[in-house]
C-alpha positions as CSV (number, residue, x, y, z in Angstrom):
1,X,85.9,119.9,66.5
2,X,88.9,119.5,68.8
3,X,89.6,116.4,70.8
4,X,88.9,118.2,74.0
5,X,85.5,119.4,72.7
6,X,84.6,116.0,71.4
7,X,85.4,114.4,74.8
8,X,83.4,117.0,76.8
9,X,80.4,116.5,74.5
10,X,80.3,112.8,75.3
11,X,81.2,113.0,79.0
12,X,78.1,112.7,81.1
13,X,77.0,115.5,83.4
14,X,76.4,114.2,86.9
15,X,74.9,115.7,90.0
16,X,74.5,114.3,93.5
17,X,71.1,113.4,94.9
18,X,69.2,110.7,96.7
19,X,67.6,108.4,94.1
20,X,64.0,107.4,94.6
21,X,63.8,104.4,96.9
22,X,67.4,104.9,98.2
23,X,68.6,106.3,101.5
24,X,71.9,108.0,100.5
25,X,73.3,110.4,98.0
26,X,74.6,109.0,94.8
27,X,76.0,110.4,91.5
28,X,73.2,110.6,89.0
29,X,73.6,111.4,85.3
30,X,71.6,114.5,84.4
31,X,71.0,113.3,80.9
32,X,69.8,109.7,81.3
33,X,69.2,109.2,85.0
34,X,71.9,106.5,85.4
35,X,72.8,106.0,89.0
36,X,76.6,105.6,89.5
37,X,76.9,103.3,92.4
38,X,80.3,103.3,94.0
39,X,80.9,100.1,96.0
40,X,83.7,98.9,98.2
41,X,86.8,97.3,96.7
42,X,87.6,93.7,97.3
43,X,91.2,92.8,98.4
44,X,92.4,89.2,98.2
45,X,95.5,87.9,99.9
46,X,97.2,85.1,101.7
47,X,99.2,84.1,104.7
48,X,101.6,81.9,102.7
49,X,103.9,79.4,104.5
50,X,106.5,77.0,103.3
51,X,107.1,73.4,104.4
52,X,109.1,74.7,107.5
53,X,106.3,77.0,108.6
54,X,108.1,80.2,107.6
55,X,105.8,83.1,106.5
56,X,106.1,85.0,103.2
57,X,106.3,88.8,103.6
58,X,106.8,91.4,100.9
59,X,108.4,94.9,101.5
60,X,106.2,97.3,99.6
61,X,107.7,99.3,96.7
62,X,104.6,101.4,96.3
63,X,102.4,103.7,98.4
64,X,100.6,103.5,100.6
65,X,103.1,102.4,103.3
66,X,106.1,102.1,100.9
67,X,109.0,100.3,102.6
68,X,106.8,98.5,105.1
69,X,106.2,94.7,105.1
70,X,102.9,93.1,104.1
71,X,101.3,89.9,103.0
72,X,100.9,89.3,99.3
73,X,97.5,90.9,98.6
74,X,95.8,93.3,96.3
75,X,92.6,94.3,94.5
76,X,90.6,91.7,92.6
77,X,90.3,92.1,88.9
78,X,87.1,91.5,86.9
79,X,86.5,88.0,85.7
80,X,88.5,86.2,88.4
81,X,87.6,84.4,91.6
82,X,88.9,85.6,94.9
83,X,91.2,82.5,95.1
84,X,92.6,83.4,91.6
85,X,93.1,87.0,92.8
86,X,95.1,85.8,95.8
87,X,97.2,83.5,93.6
88,X,97.8,86.3,91.1
89,X,98.8,88.8,93.8
90,X,101.4,86.3,95.2
91,X,102.8,85.9,91.7
92,X,102.9,89.6,91.1
93,X,104.4,90.6,94.4
94,X,106.7,87.6,95.2
95,X,106.9,85.7,91.9
96,X,105.4,82.9,94.0
97,X,103.2,80.0,93.0
98,X,100.8,79.2,95.9
99,X,98.2,76.6,96.7
100,X,95.2,78.0,98.5
101,X,94.3,75.9,101.5
102,X,91.3,77.6,103.0
103,X,89.8,80.9,103.8
104,X,91.3,82.5,106.9
105,X,89.3,85.7,107.4
106,X,87.0,88.3,105.9
107,X,87.9,91.8,107.2
108,X,85.7,94.9,106.8
109,X,87.6,98.2,106.5
110,X,84.9,100.8,106.0
111,X,87.2,103.8,106.5
112,X,88.8,103.0,103.1
113,X,85.8,101.1,101.6
114,X,87.5,97.7,101.4
115,X,86.6,94.1,102.1
116,X,89.7,92.0,102.6
117,X,89.5,88.3,102.1
118,X,92.5,86.4,103.4
119,X,93.5,82.8,102.8
120,X,95.9,80.3,104.3
121,X,98.2,79.1,101.4
122,X,101.2,76.9,100.9
123,X,104.2,78.1,98.9
124,X,104.8,75.8,95.9
125,X,107.8,77.6,94.3
126,X,110.8,79.8,94.9
127,X,110.2,83.5,95.5
128,X,111.7,86.8,94.2
129,X,110.7,90.4,94.3
130,X,108.0,91.4,91.8
131,X,107.5,95.0,90.6
132,X,105.5,96.0,93.6
133,X,108.0,94.7,96.2
134,X,111.4,96.1,97.2
135,X,112.3,92.6,98.6
136,X,110.6,89.5,99.8
137,X,111.5,87.0,102.5
138,X,110.4,83.9,104.3
139,X,110.3,84.6,108.1
140,X,110.3,82.4,111.1
141,X,107.5,83.5,113.4
142,X,110.0,85.0,116.0
143,X,111.6,87.1,113.2
144,X,108.5,88.7,111.7
145,X,109.2,92.5,111.8
146,X,106.0,93.3,113.7
147,X,106.8,97.0,114.1
148,X,107.3,97.4,110.4
149,X,104.1,95.8,109.2
150,X,102.2,98.0,106.8
151,X,98.5,97.6,107.9
152,X,96.4,96.4,110.8
153,X,94.8,93.7,108.7
154,X,98.3,92.2,108.2
155,X,98.7,91.9,112.0
156,X,95.2,90.5,112.3
157,X,95.7,87.9,109.6
158,X,99.1,86.8,111.0
159,X,97.5,86.5,114.5
160,X,94.5,84.6,113.2
161,X,96.9,82.3,111.3
162,X,98.8,81.6,114.5
163,X,95.6,80.7,116.3
164,X,94.8,78.1,113.6
165,X,98.1,76.9,112.2
166,X,97.7,73.4,113.6
167,X,94.0,73.1,112.7
168,X,92.7,71.4,109.6
169,X,89.4,73.2,109.6
170,X,88.0,76.3,111.4
171,X,85.4,79.0,110.7
172,X,86.8,82.1,109.0
173,X,87.6,85.1,111.3
174,X,86.3,88.6,111.1
175,X,87.6,91.9,112.5
176,X,88.9,91.6,116.0
177,X,86.7,93.2,118.7
178,X,87.5,96.8,119.3
179,X,89.0,97.5,115.8
180,X,86.1,99.6,114.4
181,X,88.4,102.6,114.0
182,X,91.3,101.7,111.8
183,X,94.0,104.4,111.6
184,X,95.9,103.3,108.5
């Protein structure tokens, strides 16, 4: 038996149908009836500031939006907390150690099936470009390259950070009104 034949003989055969008790189409294994639920991805990230109030931004080295600036953020991995994911992403993208302060916002991005959880965090180390960043930098508020930011959620998080930067505690934000249709 060739490798290709062996793989195809163990690969399940799926079809699309509405499972009993459900209200939408799902992929269902034709052999055993397993329902393959596809759920949104969780993104964890942070608005990271230093002792002078400068904001950490990373210029993306990967698609989507390669060459644009973003906050350190990315997909959660299994077996980590959302806080650990935000810390790991800061380390991967900016070689930065950060201390999570508190949750800033939870954004829903249904067009791309994401939930983005953003934190306020303090920079605890030096920074350098990680493999997913062309460059990294600490920006004074007036120097943030607003027209070169990668995603609407980056703008939202920075705006929400600005509204709370002098507060010790506040309720987390959600999507700004009127942002139901995200274009990027």
